[in-house]
N, C-alpha and C positions, 0 to 999 in steps of 0.2 A: 353492736354499739359503736359509736364514734369515739376516737381517741383524741388525745390532747393536741396542742398546737405548739409551734416553736416559741421561744422566749420573746422574740421581737413582736410577733403577732399578739402574744399575751399582753405585753405592755401597752400596745396600741388599743386593744379592744377592751381591756379590763375596766370596769367602772359602770357608771350610769349614763344613759343617753336620753335626751329629750328634744322635742321641737320647741325652740325658743318662743316664749311668750304665749304658749298654748297649753291648756290643761287637756291633754289627750294621750298620745302614745308615749310610753316610757319603756326603755329596754335596759335591763341590768345584766351584766356579764361578770360572772365570777367563776374562775377556773374553767371547768368543762361545762358549766351550767349557764344557760341563757333563759331569762324570764322576760316575756312581753307583758306589759300592763296597759290597760285602757282605763284612764281616769283613776289610776292607782290601784285597780283591781287586777290581779293576775289573770290573764286569759290564755297563756301558754308557758309551760316550763319544759325545756328540752335540752338534750345534749346537742353539740354541734361540732363541726370540723372546720377549721380555717384553712382555706386554700388560696395561695397566691394567684391573682388573676387580673389581667388588664391594668397592671401597675398598681393594683390595690389588693384587697383580701375579700374573697367570696366566703360567706358563712353558710355552710351547708348544714341545714337543720335536720335532726333525726326525725322530728315531727313538725308539721307546719300548720295544723288546724288551730284556729282561734276560737275559743269557747268560753262563755260566761260560766261562772261557778253555778252548779246545779242544773245546767242545761244538758240535754241529751245530744245536741247537735252543734256543729261548728257554725259560726255566723260568717266566717270568712277564712281565707287561707293566705299564708305568706308565700309569695311567688319568688321573691329574691331579697337577700340582705347583703349589702355590699359596702365595704369600707374603702374610702380613698381620701387622702389629703385632709384628715381630721373630720370627715363627715361620714355618717352611716345612713345609707339610703335604704329605706324600708318600703318594699312594694307588697301590696295586698291585692287580693281578688275577692270582690263581693258578688254573691250570686245574682243580686238584682241590679245594683248600680255599676258593677264592672270594676276595672282596675283602679287602684289608687296608689300614689307614691308620696312618702313623707321623708324629709331630710332631717336627721337628728344630729346633734352635736353633744359632746361630753358636758356633763354638769356636775357641780359639787353639791347640788341640792339633794336632800333626802326625799323620801316619798311625801313628806310634809311640806316640801318647798324649801325656801331659804331660811330655815328655822333650825334651832338647836333644842333638843328635848331637855327641859330643866325641871324634872320631876321633884327636885328638892323643895320647890315652892308648894307642893301639895300639902305640906304640914300646916301652911297658913290658911288653907281652905277648909280644913276639916270641920264638919258640923253642918247646921242647917242655915240656909239663906232664903230670904223672902223679899218680894217686891210688891208694889201696889197692884200690879197686874202680872200675869204670867205664872208659870208653874213654880212651886217650891223646889229648891235644889238642896240635896243632901249629899255631902262629900264624905266618903269613908274609905280610907286608904287610897287606892288608885281607881276608885269607882265613883260614879255620879248616878244618883237615883232621882228621876223626875217622871211624872205621869205614871208612877208605879212600875217604872222600867229602870233597870240598872245596866250601865255600860261601863267598860273600862275606858280610862281617859289618859291623856298626857298633857303636860303643860309645856308650851313652846315659847321661845323668845326669838324675835327676829334677829338675824345675824347683823342686820344693818342698824339695829337699835339697841345693841347691848349696853347695859348700864342705864337704860331708860326707866327700868322698874315696871315696864308694861309686859304682860304675859297673856297668851291665848290658851284657853282650855279647849281641847279638841278630842274627838273620838279617837281611841287608840287605833282603830281601823282607818287608815288614811284615805280609803275610798268613800268614806262618809264625810261629807263636807259641812254638815250641820249636826246639831245636837237635838234631835227630835223637834226640828222646826226652828230652833234658836241658832242664829248665825253670829259670828264674831263675839263669842263670849269671852270677855277680857277682864283681867284682874290687875288693878293698879291702886296703890295707896290704900290698901285695905278695903277697896270697893270692887264689886262685880257689876259689869254692864254687858248688855247684849241687845239684840233686836230680833223681831219676828218679821220677816219680809211679807208684804201684802201685795198681791197682783194689782196693778193699776191704782195704787194708793200709797201713801207714805207708810214706812215700816213702823211697827210698834216698838218704841224704845223701852228697854227694861233696865231699871237701876235697882240693884240688890243691896241689902244690908244683912249683916249677920243677925240671926234670931237669938234673943237672949234665953 
């Protein structure tokens, strides 16, 4: 097993790292643990060692295979992870397409993005909601049932729109960007709205009211 790092390296590396403006690779470093995520789904969890190198810090991973959950094989491998001057350079090797390099910077975003979980709003959503078209929605506790399927949810508020009274309802699994086909399910002023994207056509707009 790899062991810890010095305090200076810990301060520099600790936290979350993302490629700005892109929903893709995210790396989270906490203590001796490093997690690589692709579109918010973990593809590698490993211990690592921080080694001073070339004026920066080389992160030596105990394991380097990248693998989707449930898969028997790695889809790529990490060839280098190097920190210098506030940037984390993430190099990968793909069997078919070859090498790839991504530059990450520290972020305050959670896996849900620049949002804060505000599950206290869930109490306002409890019960059944209906729309002229689209599935019936039933909220119970921290779950949402639609199409006879039940999922855990969170309520989010944009950090740039605090106090606006607008909230997003999302899958508790941040790697799921839609709720069974509904995107941008929003709650505001006692109303729920969302949309169903349609390829090569306008999306279907859904406006929900509480069922009596």
